[in-house]
N, C-alpha and C positions, 0 to 999 in steps of 0.2 A: 806405268807400272796396273794390270785389270785389279777390275773392282770382287772386291767380295760379292760374294752370292747367297745371298739367307732364304732357304725353304723354309716357310712358316707352318709347321703343320698340327694334327687330331686325329685321331680316329674319329672321336663324333662333330654335324654340326652342331649351330648356334656355343660353343664355346669363348667365341673370342679372338678364333683366326686373323680375320676382316678387324677387328679391333685393335688386335696389337701392334699387327702389318701396318693398319696409318698413323698409328702414334707414335712409333718407334718410329719410323721411316719422317714424320711430320719434326718428331725433337732432334731427329739427327739432318735434318736438313737445317730446323732454324739453330743445330751448332757450329751452320759453315760445309757443312759434309754433302757433296748432290748425290741426291736419288731416285728411286725408281723403283713403282711399286707395281708389282706387276698379276693382275687377276686372273691365276691360272681356274681359278673351281669353273668349271668347266660347264660343272651343269649346273651351278647353280651360283651362276659371278654375279656381284652382290653391290660387286669394290666403289661404281661408281655411281649409285644409287644412294648407296650409303654415306656418298660425302654431295651428292646432290648435283651431280656433272654429268650434263650432257657430250656427247665428243663423236669424232666422226665417222671412228672406224676401230675394232675394237681386234683382240689375239685371237677374237674368232676365228677373223678375217682374212688375220693374216695367217696364221695356220691350213684357212684355210686356199692360200695362195691366191687371195686377196687384195691384196695390202701390203706395204713395206712396213716396215717394224716403225719406220719416221714419220709413218702416219700418223700411226695408232698414240703420237705421245700426246698425252693429255695435261695441260697445268693444273694440278690441284692448287689446298689451299697453302700458303707459309711460303712454295716454291717446290715443296713438292711436285713430282711427277709419275703421271699414273699412267697405265697400260691396262681400259678398263674391257673386262667380256662383255658379255652376249649375253640373253634369257632363254631367248629363240630355244623351243629345238627342233630346229634344223636350225638353224650355226655352230649349237654342237653336234651334232650330228654329219658337217660336212670339215671339222676340227678334226687337223693330224696331229695328235700329243707326240710323235716320236720331231715334230719339226720345231718344239721348239728348247730346241737345245740350238741352237742354230739362234733362233732369235736368246733366248738369251747368252751364248758366246759374244753377240753384239753387243747388247745389253751391261754386257761390261766392260765391256776396252768401252762406254763410254761416260760411266757414271762411276761413280768411291761405292754408291753400295749397289748392289740387288735385295729387295727382298719379291719373293715367292709366298706369293697368296695358293696355297693349296685346295679345294677339298676336306670332305671325309669321307672314308673309307679306307676298302684297299685296292682299291681299283688301278691299272694299268696308266690311267694318264696323274694319280697324287703316287705314282711309284718313280714316275720322270721326271718331277723336276726333285724330289729327291737324290734319287741318283746325281742329279745336277750342281744341286749345291757343296757349296767349299763349309756349309755345317747347316747343322736340320734345328732348330727351333719351337722344341714339344710346345702347343700351349693344353690345356684345361680346365677344366669347374673339377671341386670337390666332389658332385658327383658319384654314385658309385661305378655308373655306362659309364660318363663319360672315361677317364681314369682308363675302365675298363682295355676301354676302345684304342689310346693313348700307349698302351701298349703292348699293343697288336701293331697301333702302326713302328711305335719302334723298332717289332721285330720286322718287320718290310723292313726296317733303314739300315739293319744289324744285313742283314740277305744280298745286297744289292751295294754292298761299303759307302753304304753315310754314316756320317757327322753326327751324331745328335750334340751339341751344345752344351745343352742343358733345357733348363723346365721351367713356363711358367707356368702358376695359378692362379686361375683366374676366379673371380666372386666374389672373393673371400669372406666368411665375419670369423668374428671373435671363439665359435665352438667350430671351426674345423679341426682336426685334428688335421693337420700339414703335417707332420710329423710322419705319418700312418703313408697317406700319401706318398711323400718324398722316397720313399721306402719301397714300397709298392710300388714304387716306376725307375728304384733303381740309376739317376742321373742326376745331379748335383742337380740344385735348386736356386732356378737366378731369380726367382721373383712372386709376389705373393703381390696382385689387382686387389686390394677390397670395395666391395660389396661400397657400391656409391651411389647414393638411391638420390642425391642431388643437384650429382653432379651431370650438369650438363648434353641432354642423345643426341645436341649436335657436334657430331666430330669434324676431326683430333679436338675429342677432350686436350692436351695439348695446350692447343687454340685456346677452343673456343673456354673451356674453364677451367687456367693455367694452374687454380689456386682450391680443387679442390685434389680430394688421396687420390682418386684414380689416375691423376695428371697429373699427381706427381709421384708417385708408381713406376709411371708412364717412364720421363722423367730419367729419372734413375734409374730406370730399363736402357736407356738407351745409353749414359752415363757408361754400362758395364756390356753393352754386349758395340761399344765404340771400344772401347780396351779390347773384347776378341779383338777383333773385327780391324784396326789399325796396331796393333802392339802387341798379336798375339797372343793375348793372357787370356788361361783356361778358366772356364768355370769354374774350379775349385780356388784359384789362389784369389778371387771376388769373393766378395759377403754378400748374400741372398739382401735384396731387397728390398728390407718388413721391417715397421717405425709403428711397435705396439699404440699412436695415438692414434692412427691408425684404426683398430683396432676397439677406443676406449668407447665411448658414449658415454659424451657433460651430465645427459638426462639423469643418464641410471646412478641413478649415491649407494643399494648395496655393492659394498666392494665383497660382503663375500661372494654376492650370488655370482663378482663377476671370478675368484675366487677361484669358484667351485669348478665354470662353467668346462671350464678342460679345453683344450681348442686350439685356435695357437698362440695362448698365453704360451704355451710348453715349451715354447721355440725361444726366452728370454730371460730361463731363471738359468 
C-alpha cells in the first residue's frame, strides 16, 4: 500500500511550516511509522540547517538531474528521514519543480508518510507540491497578513483540485481570537500550537523538549494526522488539539483580567 503524501503549506514565510513538518514527522516516526520529510522550499531551503544536519546530496540536485533520490536520503533525529535542499541561487536556478512528481512517487512507495515542506507565496514551485498531495495541511500564525496569505494558498489549492484537510494556527497566546481566524480561513481547525518561549530552540521539540507545551501540541497533532492518514478520518470528526492549561500563566493571579482578555479562552465556553 502506498504511503500518504501530506503537503504542509502557508502563504507567508516564517509561520512555522518547517517546524510543523519536523515535529509531526518526528512524532509519527516515534509512534512507529516510517516517515520522510522533503524540503521543497526551493528558494529558501532550511530543513537541514534547522536540524543541524550535513548531507551529501539534496533535492535540488535530484531536480537538476544530478543525483538519485536514494543519494539524498539523510538520517535525522529520532530515526526520521529527510531530503534536504540547497540554499544557493545556482541550485535554485537548476532545479526543475516538475521533476518533483517522480520524486514523490518514489518516496510514497517506500514510506508510510511523505511530508512535503513548501515555500511561501503562489509560485509554480509551491503549486506543484499542492497538486501532488493526498492532503494539504495549512499552517499560519495569528498575524493578519499571514492569515490573509494562507487564504490565498487555499484558493490556489482549490484551483488545482487540492484537498485541504485542516488548519494549524501556530504561536498562539491567550489573547488570540482563534474563532475569528478559523472562520476567516473556512477550514477545520486541527490544532492550536501555543507560543512557548520556554521550549528549547533545538528541533524537533517533541524529542528535545518533550514536556513543553508546544511539544505536547505537536504530539497530539500527530495523533490526529495519523487518524487521517491511516484510518481515513476527516478533520470534522476529530477534536481540535487545544488545552486550556497551555494558555494560563500560573504567575498571574488576576483571574478577572484573564476572563476579560477574551481571545483563546472563548473556545472553552
